[in-house]
C-alpha positions in Angstrom: 115.1 93.7 71.3 114.2 91.1 73.9 114.7 90.5 77.5 115.6 87.2 79.3 116.2 86.2 82.9 118.2 83.4 84.3 117.2 79.7 83.6 115.3 80.9 80.5 112.5 82.5 82.4 111.1 85.5 80.6 109.9 88.2 83.0 106.6 90.1 82.6 108.4 93.4 83.1 112.1 94.1 82.9 113.8 97.4 83.6 117.3 97.2 82.1 119.4 99.9 83.8 116.6 102.4 83.3 117.0 106.1 84.1 114.4 108.9 83.6 114.9 112.6 83.8 112.4 115.4 83.5 113.8 118.8 82.4 117.3 117.4 83.2 116.3 116.5 86.7 116.6 112.7 87.4 113.5 111.0 88.6 114.9 107.4 88.7 118.4 106.1 88.1 119.8 102.8 87.0 116.8 100.7 87.8 117.6 97.0 87.1 114.5 94.9 88.0 112.6 91.9 86.8 109.0 91.2 87.6 107.9 87.6 87.3 104.8 86.8 85.2 101.7 86.3 87.3 103.2 87.9 90.3 101.9 90.7 92.6 104.7 93.3 93.1 104.4 96.4 95.2 106.6 99.5 95.1 107.3 101.3 98.3 109.3 104.5 98.8 109.1 108.1 99.8 107.0 110.6 97.9 108.7 111.7 94.7 111.0 108.7 94.3 109.8 107.7 90.9 107.4 104.9 91.7 104.7 106.4 89.4 107.4 107.1 86.8 108.1 103.3 86.7 104.4 102.6 86.1 104.3 105.2 83.3 107.3 103.7 81.5 105.9 100.2 81.9 102.7 101.4 80.3 104.5 103.1 77.4 103.4 106.6 78.6 106.9 107.8 79.0 110.1 106.6 77.4 113.2 106.1 79.5 116.0 108.6 79.2 118.5 105.7 79.4 118.1 101.9 79.3 115.3 99.7 78.1 111.9 98.7 79.5 110.5 95.4 78.4 106.9 94.1 78.8 106.4 90.4 77.8 109.7 90.2 76.1 109.2 93.2 73.9 110.7 96.6 74.3 108.2 99.2 75.3 108.0 102.0 72.7 104.5 103.1 73.4 101.2 101.9 74.9 101.1 98.1 74.9 98.2 95.9 74.1 97.2 93.8 77.1 98.3 96.4 79.7 95.6 98.2 81.9 96.1 101.0 84.3 94.1 101.9 87.4 94.7 105.1 89.4 93.3 106.7 92.5 91.1 108.8 90.2 88.6 106.2 88.7 88.5 107.8 85.2 85.1 106.4 84.5 83.1 107.9 81.7 80.7 110.3 83.7 78.0 110.1 81.1 77.9 106.3 81.2 76.2 104.1 83.9 78.3 101.6 85.8 77.2 98.8 83.4 77.9 101.0 80.4 81.4 101.7 81.5 82.1 98.0 81.9 80.3 97.0 78.8 82.2 99.6 76.8 85.4 97.8 77.7 83.9 94.4 76.9 82.7 95.6 73.5 86.4 96.6 72.7 87.2 92.9 73.2 84.8 91.9 70.5 81.7 91.1 72.4 78.4 92.3 70.9 76.6 95.1 72.7 73.9 92.7 74.2 76.6 90.2 75.4 78.7 92.9 76.7 75.9 94.3 78.8 75.0 90.8 80.1 78.6 90.1 81.1 78.9 93.6 82.7 75.8 92.9 84.9 77.3 89.6 85.9 80.6 91.1 86.9 79.1 94.1 88.7 77.0 91.5 90.7 80.1 89.8 91.9 81.2 93.0 93.7 77.8 93.8 95.1 76.9 96.5 92.5 74.1 94.7 90.7 71.5 97.0 92.1 73.6 100.1 91.0 74.4 99.0 87.4 72.2 101.7 85.9 73.7 104.5 88.0 76.1 107.1 86.6 79.4 107.7 88.5 78.0 110.8 90.2 75.3 108.7 91.9 77.9 106.3 93.3 80.1 106.5 96.4 83.9 106.6 96.1 84.2 103.0 96.9 81.6 102.0 94.4 83.2 104.0 91.6 86.5 102.4 92.4 84.9 98.9 92.3 83.5 99.7 88.9 86.9 100.9 87.7 88.5 97.7 88.9 85.8 95.5 87.2 86.3 97.4 84.0 90.1 96.9 84.1 89.9 93.2 84.6 87.1 92.9 82.1 89.7 93.7 79.5 91.6 90.5 80.6 94.9 92.3 80.9 98.2 90.4 81.0 99.6 93.3 83.0 97.7 95.6 85.5 99.5 98.7 86.7 97.9 100.4 89.8 98.9 103.7 91.3 97.4 104.1 94.8 94.0 102.9 93.5 92.6 102.7 97.1 94.2 105.8 98.5 91.0 107.8 98.9 88.9 105.0 100.4 87.9 104.5 104.0 89.5 101.6 105.9 86.7 99.1 105.6 86.1 99.8 101.9 89.8 99.6 101.3 89.9 96.1 102.9 87.0 94.9 100.8 88.7 96.2 97.6 92.0 94.5 98.5 90.1 91.2 99.0 88.3 91.6 95.7 91.6 92.5 93.9 93.4 89.4 95.3 90.5 87.1 94.3 90.2 88.6 90.8 94.0 88.5 90.3 94.3 84.9 91.2 91.5 84.0 88.7 93.1 86.1 86.0 96.7 85.1 85.9 97.7 88.7 85.3 100.8 90.4 86.5 100.2 93.2 88.9 102.5 96.1 89.8 101.0 98.4 92.4 102.3 101.7 94.1 101.1 102.4 97.6 102.2 104.3 100.7 100.2 102.0 103.0 102.5 99.4 104.5 99.6 97.3 105.7 98.3 97.1 102.1 101.7 96.1 100.8 101.9 93.3 103.4 98.4 92.0 102.6 98.8 92.0 98.8 102.4 91.6 97.7 104.4 88.6 96.6 107.4 90.9 96.4 108.0 94.4 97.8 110.5 96.7 96.0 112.0 99.4 98.3 113.1 102.6 96.5 115.3 105.4 97.7 114.4 109.0 97.7 114.8 111.1 94.6 116.3 110.1 92.4 114.8 106.8 93.0 116.9 103.7 93.0 116.0 100.2 93.9 117.6 99.6 97.4 116.1 96.2 98.4 113.6 93.5 97.1 111.8 91.6 99.8 109.9 88.4 99.1 106.8 88.0 101.2 106.3 84.4 101.8 103.1 83.9 103.7 99.8 82.2 102.9 96.7 84.4 102.1 94.6 85.7 103.7 97.4 87.1 105.8 97.5 87.6 109.6 99.5 90.8 110.2 100.3 89.5 113.7 102.4 86.8 112.0 106.0 87.4 113.4 107.5 87.2 109.9 105.1 89.9 108.5 105.6 92.0 111.6 109.4 91.8 111.0 109.0 92.9 107.3 106.7 95.8 108.5 109.6 97.0 110.8 112.0 96.9 107.9 109.7 98.8 105.7 109.1 101.5 108.5 112.9 101.8 109.1 113.5 102.2 105.4 110.9 105.0 105.0 112.1 106.8 108.2 115.7 106.7 107.0 114.7 108.0 103.5 112.6 110.8 105.2 115.5 111.8 107.3 117.9 111.9 104.3 115.4 114.0 102.4 115.0 116.5 105.2 118.6 117.0 106.2 121.9 117.4 104.2 125.0 115.3 104.7 126.6 117.8 107.0 123.6 118.0 109.2 123.3 114.3 109.4 127.0 113.9 110.3 126.6 116.6 113.0 123.5 115.0 114.4 125.0 111.5 114.2 121.6 110.2 113.0 122.8 108.4 109.9 126.2 107.5 108.6 
């Protein structure tokens, strides 16, 4: 089965009326969403709204209960070649050095061991880790480990990169540096990126499109195109206006999650 969008454009990811339940409890309902190839899409919504579930179905880790998920025009029925995942936990091999972790990925693309190590050293040098190439993960800071994980993910030359709060545990300055590296590497790679974050600033800095989701069960409530040149100035009135929309959405969803319909009607907070 294949997916198409208007004007003959084929999306990188397509959710066709997708619902997913766990133990008969709905996580997401009736998701109908297309992600353009080469784009950077960010998912925003309250905790538990199914953002990570959408990533998991895109990666073929979970099948939908209803509907279809397509990646690069093919229905997803399991892990898909050309898709890479990056989580808040770096998932590096603890017994391998930084260079060894990256070289392992490169060897899986067909490079010889010698060439893979040489390329790994080059890539690590680009993110300021050349001097730490022979350190194991336990000898690296959290930001360094996540840099290695990001280098490893892009070393596979993925067509699709799925990221679940990859910078959530990093300090502010390290997070900004990782965002800049991610954008530079993404532009050079041509990959499609879909990222989950709770950080609104991060969404505004990174995204071409922001997908807003309701509280559980998650539904797509709005898709916002972020049309602003990079690097972005968060003082830009257009970005500030989008930030206010995001804040209002999350506040409204938090209130709905905290109070029942009768309480909301009595308080007159939301219709």
